[in-house]
Backbone of each chain as ProteinMPNN parsed JSONL, in Angstrom:
{"seq_chain_A": "MPEYTLFTVAAVVLVVAAELFWLRTGIFRTAQYWVSIAIVFGFQVLVDGWLTKLSAPIVAYAPGRYLGVRFPWDIPIEDFGFGFAMVTLTVLLWHRLGRQEER", "coords_chain_A": {"N_chain_A": [[25.967, 0.13, 1.961], [23.543, 0.632, -0.617], [21.737, 3.749, -1.116], [18.869, 3.785, -1.494], [18.227, 1.24, -0.648], [19.046, 1.367, 2.016], [17.295, 3.367, 3.016], [14.907, 1.997, 2.711], [15.138, -0.21, 4.439], [15.323, 1.231, 6.828], [12.765, 2.433, 6.873], [11.046, 0.218, 7.11], [11.881, -0.804, 9.592], [11.265, 1.397, 11.234], [8.454, 1.583, 10.99], [7.626, -0.893, 12.038], [8.665, -0.601, 14.609], [7.149, 1.587, 15.46], [4.66, 0.407, 15.777], [5.231, -1.572, 17.75], [6.209, -0.151, 19.964], [4.694, 2.1, 20.309], [2.076, 2.551, 18.933], [0.79, 0.067, 19.321], [-1.355, -1.671, 18.307], [-1.708, -4.338, 17.923], [-1.975, -5.658, 15.496], [-0.066, -7.267, 14.264], [-0.342, -9.711, 15.342], [-2.535, -10.83, 14.2], [-4.473, -12.851, 11.943], [-5.885, -11.542, 10.031], [-4.358, -9.272, 9.295], [-1.976, -10.439, 8.189], [-2.908, -12.086, 6.119], [-4.012, -10.097, 4.538], [-1.729, -8.557, 3.865], [-0.339, -10.374, 2.355], [-2.043, -10.631, 0.145], [-1.907, -8.005, -0.782], [0.82, -7.872, -1.537], [0.731, -9.669, -3.657], [-0.811, -8.24, -5.547], [0.817, -6.06, -5.769], [2.95, -7.048, -7.229], [1.829, -7.184, -9.786], [1.091, -4.445, -10.36], [3.4, -2.906, -9.708], [5.174, -4.311, -11.223], [4.368, -3.561, -13.772], [4.958, -0.81, -13.624], [7.734, -0.793, -13.418], [8.862, -2.214, -15.473], [11.487, -3.109, -17.624], [11.38, -2.928, -20.37], [9.657, -0.861, -21.032], [9.817, 1.384, -19.062], [7.981, 3.081, -16.472], [8.824, 4.122, -14.137], [12.179, 4.734, -13.52], [15.155, 3.351, -12.206], [18.15, 4.396, -10.644], [21.295, 2.995, -11.296], [23.351, 1.612, -8.751], [22.127, 2.97, -6.723], [20.402, 1.277, -5.633], [20.152, -2.229, -4.678], [20.282, -3.624, -7.027], [19.106, -5.952, -7.531], [16.503, -7.427, -9.149], [13.372, -8.658, -8.806], [10.136, -10.213, -8.528], [9.985, -10.387, -12.183], [10.937, -7.221, -13.292], [11.146, -5.864, -10.94], [12.651, -3.843, -8.532], [13.903, -5.215, -5.561], [13.765, -3.719, -3.275], [11.427, -2.251, -3.47], [9.42, -3.758, -2.337], [9.773, -3.512, 0.375], [9.254, -0.816, 0.611], [6.532, -0.765, -0.164], [5.455, -2.439, 1.825], [5.985, -0.891, 4.147], [4.452, 1.399, 3.597], [1.755, 0.497, 3.282], [1.392, -0.91, 5.698], [1.788, 1.102, 7.622], [-0.44, 2.722, 7.05], [-2.586, 0.967, 7.636], [-2.106, 0.569, 10.348], [-2.556, 3.172, 11.383], [-5.22, 3.542, 10.635], [-6.436, 1.534, 12.121], [-5.861, 2.318, 14.712], [-7.216, 4.759, 14.801], [-9.776, 3.818, 14.541], [-10.207, 2.552, 16.936], [-10.342, 4.736, 18.595], [-12.66, 5.824, 17.605], [-14.572, 4.06, 18.511], [-14.669, 4.49, 21.193]], "CA_chain_A": [[24.633, -0.215, 1.44], [23.003, 1.712, -1.467], [20.851, 4.628, -0.346], [17.45, 3.383, -1.521], [18.176, 0.051, 0.196], [19.158, 1.853, 3.394], [16.041, 4.049, 3.361], [13.852, 0.992, 2.786], [15.327, -0.937, 5.702], [14.972, 2.16, 7.899], [11.31, 2.628, 6.875], [10.425, -1.002, 7.65], [12.196, -0.848, 11.029], [10.526, 2.468, 11.911], [7.025, 1.248, 11.038], [7.469, -1.99, 12.996], [8.912, -0.03, 15.935], [5.995, 2.432, 15.805], [3.617, -0.493, 16.276], [5.614, -2.297, 18.961], [6.509, 0.693, 21.125], [3.884, 3.302, 20.412], [0.661, 2.39, 18.587], [0.35, -1.171, 19.976], [-2.686, -2.104, 17.871], [-1.76, -5.803, 17.959], [-2.307, -6.258, 14.188], [0.924, -8.281, 13.849], [-0.75, -11.021, 15.877], [-3.813, -11.236, 13.609], [-4.492, -13.455, 10.6], [-6.435, -10.533, 9.124], [-3.276, -8.451, 8.766], [-1.014, -11.2, 7.366], [-3.592, -12.47, 4.879], [-4.128, -8.87, 3.737], [-0.434, -8.124, 3.327], [-0.014, -11.342, 1.298], [-2.833, -10.244, -1.032], [-1.337, -6.743, -1.27], [2.062, -8.198, -2.245], [0.338, -10.287, -4.925], [-1.209, -7.2, -6.493], [1.978, -5.193, -5.996], [3.743, -7.628, -8.319], [1.207, -6.785, -11.05], [1.133, -3.001, -10.581], [4.793, -2.483, -9.684], [5.782, -4.961, -12.378], [4.07, -2.693, -14.918], [5.662, 0.474, -13.46], [9.202, -0.893, -13.445], [9.337, -3.113, -16.54], [12.628, -2.487, -18.298], [11.092, -2.721, -21.79], [9.036, 0.471, -21.158], [9.645, 1.741, -17.644], [7.362, 4.343, -16.056], [9.796, 4.582, -13.143], [13.527, 4.212, -13.785], [15.986, 3.368, -10.996], [19.546, 4.659, -10.958], [22.217, 1.942, -10.86], [24.191, 2.043, -7.626], [21.296, 3.519, -5.654], [19.688, 0.127, -5.057], [21.019, -3.413, -4.734], [20.41, -4.111, -8.401], [18.379, -7.22, -7.643], [15.132, -7.195, -9.601], [12.579, -9.884, -8.758], [10.013, -10.906, -9.817], [10.096, -9.524, -13.355], [12.016, -6.228, -13.19], [10.879, -5.047, -9.752], [13.735, -3.788, -7.538], [13.334, -5.861, -4.376], [13.509, -2.691, -2.258], [10.056, -1.77, -3.601], [8.523, -4.514, -1.452], [9.897, -2.872, 1.685], [8.544, 0.455, 0.453], [5.1, -1.093, -0.144], [5.131, -2.954, 3.167], [5.987, 0.233, 5.094], [3.363, 2.317, 3.282], [0.449, -0.116, 3.578], [1.328, -1.237, 7.127], [1.574, 2.353, 8.362], [-1.836, 3.147, 6.86], [-3.462, 0.055, 8.386], [-1.88, 0.879, 11.774], [-3.239, 4.421, 11.71], [-6.646, 3.253, 10.464], [-6.81, 0.705, 13.265], [-5.752, 3.165, 15.891], [-8.308, 5.74, 14.725], [-11.016, 3.081, 14.75], [-10.341, 2.322, 18.374], [-10.804, 6.004, 19.174], [-14.029, 5.994, 17.139], [-15.464, 3.215, 19.293], [-14.714, 4.908, 22.593]], "C_chain_A": [[24.124, 0.937, 0.565], [21.92, 2.498, -0.725], [19.392, 4.198, -0.327], [17.265, 2.154, -0.62], [18.158, 0.446, 1.673], [17.849, 2.506, 3.857], [14.914, 3.029, 3.56], [13.932, 0.211, 4.095], [14.906, -0.052, 6.871], [13.451, 2.319, 8.006], [10.605, 1.418, 7.492], [10.649, -1.075, 9.162], [11.369, 0.196, 11.784], [9.037, 2.133, 12.043], [6.772, 0.124, 12.054], [7.668, -1.473, 14.429], [7.742, 0.837, 16.39], [4.864, 1.578, 16.363], [3.991, -1.072, 17.644], [5.729, -1.386, 20.172], [5.569, 1.874, 21.313], [2.405, 3.015, 20.15], [0.031, 1.161, 19.249], [-1.065, -1.598, 19.606], [-2.832, -3.624, 17.949], [-2.002, -6.446, 16.596], [-1.313, -7.344, 13.762], [0.59, -9.663, 14.402], [-2.063, -11.502, 15.264], [-3.625, -11.852, 12.228], [-4.966, -12.409, 9.59], [-5.329, -9.696, 8.484], [-2.386, -9.241, 7.802], [-1.634, -11.696, 6.068], [-3.678, -11.254, 3.956], [-2.798, -8.504, 3.087], [0.017, -9.094, 2.22], [-0.764, -10.989, 0.013], [-2.264, -8.965, -1.649], [-0.045, -7.001, -2.049], [1.753, -8.808, -3.611], [-0.019, -9.241, -5.969], [-0.073, -6.208, -6.746], [2.825, -5.722, -7.156], [3.169, -7.195, -9.67], [1.424, -5.295, -11.341], [2.578, -2.505, -10.672], [5.551, -3.094, -10.861], [5.58, -4.114, -13.63], [4.874, -1.392, -14.836], [7.154, 0.371, -13.746], [9.749, -1.713, -14.62], [10.366, -2.42, -17.428], [12.365, -2.23, -19.781], [10.448, -1.358, -22.037], [8.76, 1.005, -19.764], [8.906, 3.066, -17.448], [8.26, 4.976, -14.992], [11.14, 3.92, -13.452], [14.376, 4.366, -12.525], [17.455, 3.538, -11.379], [20.425, 3.521, -10.443], [23.074, 2.474, -9.704], [23.403, 2.619, -6.476], [20.432, 2.445, -5.014], [20.555, -1.102, -5.284], [21.25, -3.918, -6.16], [19.728, -5.452, -8.604], [16.937, -6.912, -8.021], [14.402, -8.526, -9.646], [11.237, -9.622, -8.102], [9.94, -9.89, -10.947], [11.227, -8.527, -13.125], [11.873, -5.363, -11.944], [12.097, -5.039, -8.821], [13.198, -4.306, -6.199], [13.05, -4.854, -3.258], [12.047, -2.223, -2.273], [9.097, -2.511, -2.66], [8.602, -3.993, -0.014], [9.146, -1.549, 1.705], [7.037, 0.21, 0.574], [4.644, -1.578, 1.223], [5.005, -1.797, 4.157], [4.771, 1.126, 4.86], [2.003, 1.73, 3.68], [0.321, -0.418, 5.074], [1.082, 0.016, 7.957], [0.115, 2.803, 8.252], [-2.792, 2.277, 7.672], [-3.334, 0.323, 9.888], [-2.669, 2.129, 12.185], [-4.756, 4.241, 11.656], [-7.191, 2.509, 11.68], [-6.889, 1.545, 14.525], [-6.91, 4.169, 15.943], [-9.657, 5.069, 14.966], [-11.274, 2.849, 16.218], [-10.865, 3.579, 19.064], [-12.276, 6.247, 18.833], [-15.008, 5.242, 18.051], [-15.624, 3.679, 20.736], [-15.913, 5.78, 22.917]], "O_chain_A": [[24.253, 2.1, 0.95], [21.269, 1.975, 0.18], [18.744, 4.235, 0.719], [16.263, 2.045, 0.087], [17.367, -0.067, 2.464], [17.361, 2.229, 4.953], [14.08, 3.173, 4.454], [12.925, 0.0, 4.769], [14.223, -0.506, 7.789], [12.909, 2.338, 9.111], [9.684, 1.57, 8.295], [9.725, -1.37, 9.92], [10.834, -0.093, 12.854], [8.434, 2.373, 13.089], [5.821, 0.187, 12.833], [6.937, -1.855, 15.343], [7.381, 0.828, 17.567], [4.188, 1.978, 17.311], [3.184, -1.068, 18.574], [5.39, -1.787, 21.285], [5.621, 2.566, 22.329], [1.571, 3.208, 21.034], [-1.119, 1.206, 19.685], [-1.885, -1.859, 20.486], [-3.947, -4.139, 18.031], [-2.214, -7.657, 16.526], [-1.665, -8.239, 12.993], [1.17, -10.664, 13.98], [-2.649, -12.472, 15.745], [-2.758, -11.447, 11.454], [-4.513, -12.386, 8.446], [-5.355, -9.439, 7.28], [-2.077, -8.758, 6.713], [-0.968, -11.728, 5.033], [-3.448, -11.359, 2.751], [-2.748, -8.179, 1.901], [0.674, -8.684, 1.263], [-0.194, -11.041, -1.077], [-2.15, -8.848, -2.869], [0.162, -6.41, -3.109], [2.423, -8.508, -4.6], [0.404, -9.327, -7.122], [-0.008, -5.59, -7.809], [3.348, -4.95, -7.96], [3.92, -6.876, -10.591], [1.88, -4.926, -12.423], [2.935, -1.776, -11.598], [6.454, -2.473, -11.422], [6.491, -3.963, -14.445], [5.407, -0.923, -15.841], [7.768, 1.312, -14.248], [10.961, -1.885, -14.745], [10.153, -1.308, -17.912], [13.046, -1.407, -20.392], [10.643, -0.757, -23.093], [7.609, 1.071, -19.333], [9.16, 4.043, -18.153], [8.435, 6.193, -14.949], [11.223, 2.703, -13.622], [14.318, 5.398, -11.857], [17.94, 2.905, -12.316], [20.312, 3.127, -9.283], [23.465, 3.641, -9.692], [23.926, 2.753, -5.37], [19.805, 2.675, -3.98], [21.564, -1.04, -5.986], [22.264, -4.549, -6.459], [19.759, -6.022, -9.695], [16.234, -6.214, -7.291], [14.757, -9.415, -10.419], [11.2, -8.839, -7.154], [9.846, -8.686, -10.709], [12.346, -8.923, -12.801], [12.412, -4.258, -11.889], [12.535, -6.097, -8.367], [12.137, -3.868, -5.754], [12.203, -5.097, -2.398], [11.495, -1.848, -1.238], [8.083, -1.954, -2.239], [7.616, -4.029, 0.721], [8.487, -1.207, 2.687], [6.351, 0.901, 1.328], [3.588, -1.183, 1.718], [4.038, -1.726, 4.916], [4.128, 1.561, 5.815], [1.202, 2.394, 4.336], [-0.743, -0.206, 5.656], [0.271, 0.004, 8.883], [-0.49, 3.216, 9.242], [-3.704, 2.79, 8.321], [-4.328, 0.306, 10.613], [-3.358, 2.134, 13.205], [-5.48, 4.728, 12.524], [-8.266, 2.821, 12.192], [-7.853, 1.482, 15.288], [-7.503, 4.396, 16.998], [-10.569, 5.676, 15.527], [-12.408, 2.935, 16.69], [-11.695, 3.518, 19.971], [-13.036, 6.789, 19.634], [-16.111, 5.713, 18.327], [-16.582, 3.313, 21.416], [-16.076, 6.204, 24.061]]}, "seq_chain_B": "MTDHWQYLLLMAACLLVTLPLEFALRARVYRRPLRLLAALLPTVALFTVWDVIGILRGHWSYSRRFTTGILLGPVPLEELVFFVVVPICGLLTYEAVGTVLSLARRAAARRERSRIDA", "coords_chain_B": {"N_chain_B": [[-0.285, 9.973, -27.49], [-2.292, 8.909, -25.659], [-0.42, 7.599, -24.202], [0.698, 9.328, -22.301], [-1.092, 9.202, -20.235], [-0.764, 6.848, -19.014], [0.329, 6.059, -16.438], [-1.514, 7.289, -14.688], [-3.86, 6.034, -15.535], [-3.337, 3.433, -14.76], [-3.45, 3.732, -11.996], [-6.143, 4.435, -11.747], [-7.28, 2.045, -12.549], [-6.576, 0.448, -10.386], [-8.198, 1.525, -8.369], [-10.691, 0.951, -9.42], [-10.744, -1.846, -9.564], [-10.637, -2.533, -6.865], [-12.893, -1.376, -5.834], [-15.375, -2.912, -5.612], [-14.972, -4.258, -3.186], [-15.695, -2.544, -1.172], [-18.45, -2.682, -1.116], [-19.475, -5.351, -1.748], [-17.986, -6.894, 0.036], [-18.286, -5.486, 2.304], [-16.404, -3.505, 3.213], [-16.392, -0.839, 4.069], [-14.769, 1.498, 3.931], [-14.615, 3.831, 2.288], [-16.938, 4.832, 3.261], [-16.366, 5.849, 5.696], [-15.251, 8.58, 5.754], [-13.834, 10.591, 7.207], [-12.219, 9.228, 9.02], [-10.745, 7.82, 7.148], [-9.399, 9.898, 5.82], [-7.869, 10.905, 7.936], [-6.217, 8.731, 8.434], [-4.841, 8.568, 6.059], [-3.446, 11.003, 5.72], [-0.911, 11.299, 7.303], [0.561, 9.198, 6.111], [0.647, 9.881, 3.338], [2.02, 12.306, 3.569], [4.54, 11.558, 4.734], [5.538, 9.711, 2.831], [5.632, 11.271, 0.579], [7.637, 13.042, 1.244], [9.775, 11.238, 1.321], [9.76, 10.531, -1.385], [10.438, 12.969, -2.604], [13.052, 13.275, -1.635], [14.171, 10.97, -2.786], [13.919, 11.608, -5.516], [15.423, 14.003, -5.71], [17.938, 13.123, -4.896], [18.503, 11.453, -6.88], [17.672, 8.751, -6.928], [15.581, 7.614, -8.308], [13.649, 8.138, -11.346], [11.116, 9.575, -13.487], [9.261, 8.488, -16.327], [8.889, 10.633, -19.062], [7.301, 10.113, -21.113], [5.251, 8.441, -20.228], [3.875, 9.826, -18.305], [1.808, 12.631, -17.197], [3.176, 14.986, -17.062], [2.551, 16.934, -15.323], [3.708, 18.605, -12.573], [4.356, 18.819, -9.062], [6.248, 20.804, -7.481], [9.163, 18.934, -7.39], [7.812, 16.616, -7.703], [5.951, 14.277, -9.562], [2.479, 14.542, -10.417], [1.276, 12.062, -10.557], [2.608, 10.519, -8.648], [1.714, 11.51, -6.184], [-0.947, 10.769, -6.418], [-0.586, 8.006, -6.425], [0.297, 7.628, -3.759], [-2.038, 8.046, -2.422], [-3.904, 6.299, -3.584], [-2.831, 3.624, -3.397], [-2.575, 3.096, -0.532], [-5.378, 3.257, 0.05], [-6.351, 1.049, -1.396], [-5.048, -0.918, 0.067], [-6.292, -0.655, 2.586], [-8.947, -1.291, 1.916], [-8.586, -3.948, 1.21], [-7.71, -4.986, 3.672], [-9.964, -4.564, 5.347], [-11.888, -6.019, 3.937], [-10.845, -8.618, 4.082], [-11.101, -8.902, 6.812], [-13.918, -8.995, 7.038], [-14.47, -11.406, 5.653], [-13.064, -13.267, 7.257], [-14.429, -13.02, 9.715], [-16.966, -13.853, 9.009], [-16.383, -16.497, 8.371], [-15.568, -17.415, 10.866], [-17.932, -17.148, 12.302], [-19.548, -18.975, 10.967], [-18.212, -21.338, 11.566], [-18.605, -21.427, 14.322], [-21.342, -21.729, 14.416], [-21.596, -24.264, 13.281], [-20.327, -25.732, 15.226], [-22.043, -25.364, 17.438], [-24.399, -26.644, 16.486], [-23.462, -29.202, 16.327], [-23.043, -29.848, 18.992], [-25.632, -29.622, 19.978], [-26.831, -31.767, 18.702]], "CA_chain_B": [[-1.202, 10.829, -26.729], [-2.771, 8.182, -24.472], [0.767, 7.187, -23.441], [0.906, 10.221, -21.157], [-2.064, 8.885, -19.184], [-0.579, 5.452, -18.617], [0.501, 5.91, -14.989], [-2.786, 7.642, -14.049], [-4.841, 4.993, -15.858], [-3.011, 2.285, -13.909], [-3.995, 4.053, -10.668], [-7.603, 4.35, -11.869], [-7.604, 0.618, -12.599], [-6.462, -0.058, -9.003], [-9.405, 1.941, -7.639], [-11.837, 0.258, -10.017], [-10.692, -3.269, -9.208], [-10.875, -2.717, -5.429], [-14.165, -0.759, -5.444], [-16.396, -3.868, -5.145], [-14.723, -4.675, -1.801], [-16.417, -1.622, -0.302], [-19.864, -3.059, -1.018], [-19.702, -6.79, -1.704], [-17.373, -7.456, 1.244], [-18.571, -4.561, 3.407], [-15.162, -2.936, 3.76], [-16.762, 0.421, 4.723], [-13.624, 2.41, 3.999], [-15.063, 5.122, 1.732], [-18.078, 5.321, 4.042], [-15.853, 6.499, 6.908], [-14.305, 9.494, 5.082], [-12.952, 11.339, 8.122], [-11.214, 8.28, 9.489], [-9.878, 7.541, 5.995], [-8.558, 11.079, 5.622], [-6.918, 10.988, 9.048], [-5.234, 7.652, 8.284], [-4.05, 8.809, 4.847], [-2.613, 12.214, 5.741], [0.494, 11.08, 7.682], [1.204, 8.328, 5.129], [0.919, 10.668, 2.134], [3.045, 13.303, 3.889], [5.849, 10.923, 4.927], [6.052, 9.083, 1.615], [5.96, 12.34, -0.364], [8.973, 13.495, 1.651], [10.712, 10.194, 0.83], [9.791, 10.636, -2.844], [11.205, 14.171, -2.937], [14.469, 12.942, -1.389], [14.553, 9.994, -3.808], [14.06, 12.301, -6.804], [16.527, 14.969, -5.648], [19.213, 12.409, -4.774], [18.701, 10.651, -8.084], [17.416, 7.317, -6.762], [14.671, 7.193, -9.391], [13.105, 9.207, -12.183], [9.851, 9.181, -14.112], [9.207, 8.588, -17.775], [8.095, 11.757, -19.568], [6.354, 9.578, -22.089], [4.113, 7.758, -19.606], [3.242, 10.663, -17.278], [1.175, 13.827, -17.779], [4.093, 16.13, -17.039], [2.137, 17.86, -14.266], [4.608, 18.443, -11.441], [4.171, 19.638, -7.87], [7.667, 20.85, -7.131], [9.844, 17.92, -8.191], [7.03, 15.363, -7.636], [4.877, 14.141, -10.552], [1.123, 14.387, -9.888], [0.988, 10.632, -10.466], [3.149, 9.964, -7.411], [0.782, 11.857, -5.108], [-2.111, 9.897, -6.613], [-0.132, 6.686, -5.979], [0.352, 7.592, -2.288], [-3.424, 8.011, -1.935], [-4.608, 5.128, -4.123], [-2.331, 2.335, -2.9], [-3.07, 2.873, 0.838], [-6.816, 2.974, 0.035], [-6.48, -0.349, -1.817], [-4.604, -1.719, 1.211], [-7.338, -0.624, 3.625], [-10.093, -2.056, 1.412], [-8.202, -5.351, 1.328], [-7.667, -5.323, 5.098], [-11.335, -4.645, 5.874], [-12.578, -7.118, 3.254], [-10.345, -9.851, 4.694], [-11.747, -8.938, 8.125], [-15.295, -9.461, 6.842], [-14.449, -12.828, 5.287], [-12.637, -14.062, 8.414], [-15.443, -13.064, 10.763], [-18.024, -14.724, 8.492], [-15.903, -17.876, 8.497], [-15.583, -17.758, 12.29], [-19.334, -17.317, 12.723], [-20.037, -20.236, 10.394], [-17.593, -22.423, 12.337], [-19.261, -21.444, 15.627], [-22.683, -22.292, 14.2], [-21.439, -25.711, 13.088], [-19.969, -26.289, 16.53], [-23.277, -25.396, 18.257], [-25.336, -27.659, 16.011], [-22.862, -30.501, 16.646], [-23.278, -30.083, 20.417], [-27.074, -29.831, 20.151], [-27.263, -33.05, 18.103]], "C_chain_B": [[-1.681, 10.113, -25.467], [-1.61, 7.708, -23.605], [0.941, 8.022, -22.169], [-0.015, 9.912, -19.98], [-1.799, 7.528, -18.55], [-0.494, 5.262, -17.101], [-0.83, 6.207, -14.283], [-3.856, 6.584, -14.323], [-4.613, 3.742, -15.014], [-3.576, 2.504, -12.499], [-5.528, 3.964, -10.672], [-8.042, 2.891, -11.873], [-7.549, 0.014, -11.196], [-7.727, 0.291, -8.207], [-10.624, 1.163, -8.115], [-11.902, -1.204, -9.561], [-11.048, -3.481, -7.733], [-12.229, -2.158, -4.979], [-15.22, -1.761, -4.953], [-16.204, -4.306, -3.696], [-15.521, -3.819, -0.824], [-17.841, -2.102, -0.06], [-20.04, -4.561, -0.827], [-19.13, -7.399, -0.423], [-17.402, -6.47, 2.415], [-17.311, -3.958, 4.047], [-15.442, -1.645, 4.537], [-15.549, 1.333, 4.969], [-14.033, 3.796, 3.486], [-16.202, 5.706, 2.573], [-17.656, 5.842, 5.408], [-14.807, 7.52, 6.478], [-13.359, 10.232, 6.03], [-11.835, 10.451, 8.646], [-10.222, 7.955, 8.377], [-8.892, 8.685, 5.787], [-7.469, 11.157, 6.694], [-5.845, 9.906, 8.954], [-4.312, 7.928, 7.101], [-3.047, 9.949, 4.994], [-1.155, 11.97, 6.156], [1.242, 10.218, 6.659], [1.59, 9.115, 3.875], [2.057, 11.658, 2.401], [4.431, 12.652, 3.965], [6.413, 10.363, 3.624], [6.307, 10.108, 0.507], [7.349, 12.898, -0.041], [10.044, 12.523, 1.136], [10.883, 10.314, -0.687], [10.629, 11.833, -3.285], [12.7, 13.896, -2.757], [14.975, 11.987, -2.466], [14.79, 10.647, -5.168], [15.291, 13.21, -6.785], [17.888, 14.278, -5.566], [19.43, 11.417, -5.922], [18.503, 9.155, -7.908], [16.557, 6.79, -7.898], [14.201, 8.407, -10.172], [11.89, 8.668, -12.93], [9.875, 9.418, -15.602], [8.359, 9.793, -18.188], [7.024, 11.27, -20.521], [5.087, 9.061, -21.408], [3.472, 8.559, -18.474], [2.72, 11.946, -17.927], [2.121, 15.011, -17.87], [3.695, 17.166, -16.009], [2.996, 17.579, -13.03], [4.171, 19.318, -10.276], [5.54, 19.715, -7.211], [8.355, 19.806, -7.998], [8.987, 16.644, -8.375], [5.953, 15.317, -8.725], [3.529, 13.964, -9.849], [0.81, 12.915, -9.634], [1.471, 10.023, -9.155], [2.232, 10.279, -6.227], [-0.465, 10.98, -5.192], [-1.78, 8.486, -6.112], [-0.176, 6.574, -4.454], [-1.027, 7.66, -1.65], [-4.082, 6.689, -2.325], [-4.14, 3.82, -3.477], [-2.723, 2.1, -1.429], [-4.575, 2.594, 0.902], [-7.052, 1.516, -0.365], [-6.091, -1.28, -0.672], [-5.665, -1.79, 2.291], [-8.562, -1.424, 3.192], [-9.817, -3.556, 1.537], [-8.28, -5.796, 2.785], [-9.082, -5.5, 5.658], [-12.109, -5.793, 5.224], [-12.147, -8.462, 3.829], [-10.971, -10.013, 6.079], [-13.173, -9.46, 8.038], [-15.325, -10.963, 6.575], [-14.082, -13.696, 6.49], [-13.726, -14.122, 9.483], [-16.656, -13.882, 10.306], [-17.64, -16.193, 8.668], [-15.954, -18.33, 9.956], [-17.015, -18.006, 12.78], [-19.896, -18.646, 12.206], [-19.487, -21.426, 11.176], [-18.269, -22.56, 13.696], [-20.657, -22.062, 15.521], [-22.618, -23.81, 14.064], [-21.164, -26.392, 14.427], [-21.213, -26.419, 17.42], [-24.198, -26.513, 17.804], [-24.798, -29.062, 16.287], [-23.147, -30.843, 18.116], [-24.762, -30.379, 20.671], [-27.5, -31.227, 19.706], [-26.947, -34.269, 18.98]], "O_chain_B": [[-1.513, 10.614, -24.355], [-1.786, 7.445, -22.416], [1.283, 7.501, -21.107], [0.26, 10.321, -18.852], [-2.526, 7.105, -17.651], [-1.172, 4.398, -16.545], [-1.232, 5.467, -13.384], [-4.664, 6.274, -13.448], [-5.563, 3.075, -14.603], [-4.112, 1.58, -11.887], [-6.13, 3.477, -9.715], [-9.057, 2.542, -11.271], [-8.374, -0.832, -10.85], [-8.256, -0.539, -7.469], [-11.478, 0.769, -7.32], [-12.966, -1.722, -9.222], [-11.679, -4.478, -7.382], [-12.669, -2.435, -3.863], [-15.901, -1.483, -3.966], [-17.173, -4.687, -3.039], [-15.968, -4.3, 0.217], [-18.381, -1.959, 1.037], [-20.674, -4.999, 0.133], [-19.722, -8.318, 0.142], [-16.649, -6.601, 3.379], [-17.184, -3.914, 5.271], [-14.799, -1.387, 5.554], [-15.348, 1.855, 6.066], [-13.825, 4.804, 4.162], [-16.407, 6.92, 2.597], [-18.509, 6.239, 6.202], [-13.624, 7.369, 6.784], [-12.202, 10.47, 5.685], [-10.673, 10.851, 8.709], [-9.021, 7.831, 8.617], [-7.696, 8.46, 5.602], [-6.307, 11.437, 6.4], [-4.699, 10.128, 9.345], [-3.135, 7.567, 7.131], [-1.938, 9.88, 4.465], [-0.245, 12.386, 5.44], [2.412, 10.469, 6.37], [2.724, 9.026, 3.406], [2.947, 11.829, 1.568], [5.38, 13.129, 3.343], [7.601, 10.51, 3.336], [7.1, 9.855, -0.4], [8.136, 13.189, -0.942], [11.07, 12.933, 0.594], [11.993, 10.215, -1.209], [11.428, 11.733, -4.217], [13.511, 14.241, -3.617], [16.071, 12.167, -2.997], [15.729, 10.297, -5.882], [16.099, 13.197, -7.713], [18.876, 14.782, -6.099], [20.395, 10.653, -5.935], [19.09, 8.363, -8.645], [16.763, 5.681, -8.391], [14.334, 9.546, -9.725], [11.67, 7.458, -12.994], [10.427, 10.406, -16.086], [7.235, 9.952, -17.713], [5.99, 11.911, -20.714], [3.985, 9.218, -21.934], [2.618, 8.036, -17.757], [3.117, 12.31, -19.034], [1.902, 15.931, -18.658], [4.394, 18.161, -15.823], [3.01, 16.464, -12.509], [3.675, 20.427, -10.476], [5.942, 18.813, -6.476], [8.158, 19.786, -9.213], [9.372, 15.724, -9.095], [5.124, 16.224, -8.804], [3.449, 13.311, -8.809], [0.173, 12.561, -8.643], [0.832, 9.123, -8.61], [2.0, 9.425, -5.371], [-0.975, 10.508, -4.177], [-2.602, 7.85, -5.453], [-0.625, 5.563, -3.914], [-1.176, 7.365, -0.465], [-4.733, 6.041, -1.504], [-4.961, 3.004, -3.06], [-3.166, 1.0, -1.099], [-5.013, 1.783, 1.718], [-7.86, 0.826, 0.257], [-6.729, -2.312, -0.464], [-5.914, -2.856, 2.852], [-9.15, -2.15, 3.994], [-10.694, -4.331, 1.918], [-8.842, -6.846, 3.096], [-9.359, -6.473, 6.36], [-12.897, -6.465, 5.89], [-12.978, -9.345, 4.041], [-11.329, -11.121, 6.477], [-13.593, -10.271, 8.864], [-16.1, -11.699, 7.186], [-14.703, -14.733, 6.724], [-13.926, -15.171, 10.097], [-17.305, -14.532, 11.126], [-18.462, -17.021, 9.061], [-16.326, -19.465, 10.255], [-17.279, -18.927, 13.553], [-20.621, -19.345, 12.913], [-20.198, -22.401, 11.42], [-18.486, -23.674, 14.173], [-21.097, -22.806, 16.397], [-23.433, -24.544, 14.624], [-21.687, -27.467, 14.723], [-21.416, -27.443, 18.072], [-24.727, -27.255, 18.632], [-25.572, -30.004, 16.461], [-23.456, -31.989, 18.443], [-25.109, -31.257, 21.462], [-28.43, -31.803, 20.272], [-27.253, -35.399, 18.6]]}, "name": "protein", "num_of_chains": 2, "seq": "MPEYTLFTVAAVVLVVAAELFWLRTGIFRTAQYWVSIAIVFGFQVLVDGWLTKLSAPIVAYAPGRYLGVRFPWDIPIEDFGFGFAMVTLTVLLWHRLGRQEERMTDHWQYLLLMAACLLVTLPLEFALRARVYRRPLRLLAALLPTVALFTVWDVIGILRGHWSYSRRFTTGILLGPVPLEELVFFVVVPICGLLTYEAVGTVLSLARRAAARRERSRIDA"}
């Protein structure tokens, strides 16, 4: 497996595991989280699409370091795992800190 | 000239577009700065480490034309801004969706009560 792909899978697994075995906020059972992540993915397509567009890329990806599948537009599909891990981790921490705030 | 600001301008646009969520949909993310900072720090740290590894191992590179050229070690300033801006946008979305869902639930409960009363 290419390295960026491997790192992405690892990041997603680690974030999900952090929730299930450590943070236990319960956000994966809420509509609030899934609706939010769907909206975030929608906007990721716009922003990431601009960053990765092959006609004038802001970020260039090395061939062989990712699967080579770009969808939609020119977005390497790994980027969605990257985005999922980053936003989910932040929401998990935010949630967890909020619970402490209320105590 | 403006080309060099492209990545930073894109990040500014993300903040601008999501800003109304803080007020119109009562996200209250910026108004809890300590909690925001505490939630952001681990995310920024971990993803900066990933970015450094990605850059050093040649997974990706950044256009010199579309970035300012300001580097912190191997990491473009824009990437650090990205790791702050995108999680903030995510939190604003999450809290705004929470507001909308709880308003919808309250409205449904009100309808249910008035149906029972009638």
